C-alpha positions in Angstrom: 105.0 -119.6 48.3 106.9 -117.3 50.7 105.5 -113.9 51.5 107.1 -110.8 49.9 108.0 -109.2 53.2 110.2 -112.1 54.4 113.6 -112.8 52.9 114.0 -116.6 52.2 116.5 -118.8 50.7 115.6 -121.7 48.3 117.3 -124.9 49.2 116.9 -128.6 48.3 116.5 -130.7 51.5 116.8 -134.5 51.5 113.6 -136.1 52.7 113.5 -139.8 52.4 115.3 -140.7 49.2 114.9 -137.5 47.3 115.6 -133.8 47.5 112.6 -131.5 47.9 112.6 -127.7 47.4 112.1 -125.6 50.5 112.1 -121.9 51.1 113.7 -121.2 54.5 114.2 -118.1 56.6 117.4 -119.3 58.3 120.7 -117.7 57.3 123.0 -120.6 58.5 122.9 -124.2 59.3 122.5 -123.5 63.1 119.3 -121.6 62.3 118.2 -124.3 59.9 118.5 -126.9 62.7 115.8 -125.1 64.7 113.6 -124.2 61.7 113.4 -127.8 60.3 113.8 -129.6 63.7 117.1 -131.2 62.8 118.5 -133.0 65.8 121.6 -131.5 67.4 123.5 -134.8 66.9 122.9 -134.9 63.2 125.7 -134.3 60.7 124.7 -131.9 58.0 126.2 -132.0 54.5 125.9 -129.2 52.1 126.4 -130.1 48.4 128.0 -133.4 49.7 130.5 -131.8 52.1 130.0 -131.8 55.9 129.7 -128.2 57.2 129.6 -126.6 60.6 126.5 -124.8 62.0 128.1 -121.5 61.1 127.9 -122.2 57.3 125.9 -119.5 55.5 123.2 -120.9 53.3 123.3 -120.2 49.6 120.5 -120.2 47.1 120.2 -123.8 45.6 122.3 -125.6 48.3 121.5 -129.3 48.6 121.2 -130.1 52.3 121.3 -133.6 53.8 121.1 -134.3 57.6 122.1 -137.7 58.9 121.8 -139.1 62.4 123.8 -142.1 63.2 122.3 -143.9 66.1 124.6 -147.0 66.0 124.3 -149.2 69.1 126.0 -152.5 69.9 128.5 -154.1 67.6 132.1 -153.1 67.5 
């Protein structure tokens, strides 16, 4: 549980195949990248819509980060 002296936002973050509740201190996706160690090359979707790092987090947002490391092929 977050401490009372820190402002946090409750989000749902995709881990594996399900969303898990997290309380984060970040205000935007750029900060969330650092807080949750999301790679810089990951695409981040909020509520199923790709968003820039400047997107301001809202209570209850569903966040999914995807890294596409395709190699080879066409």
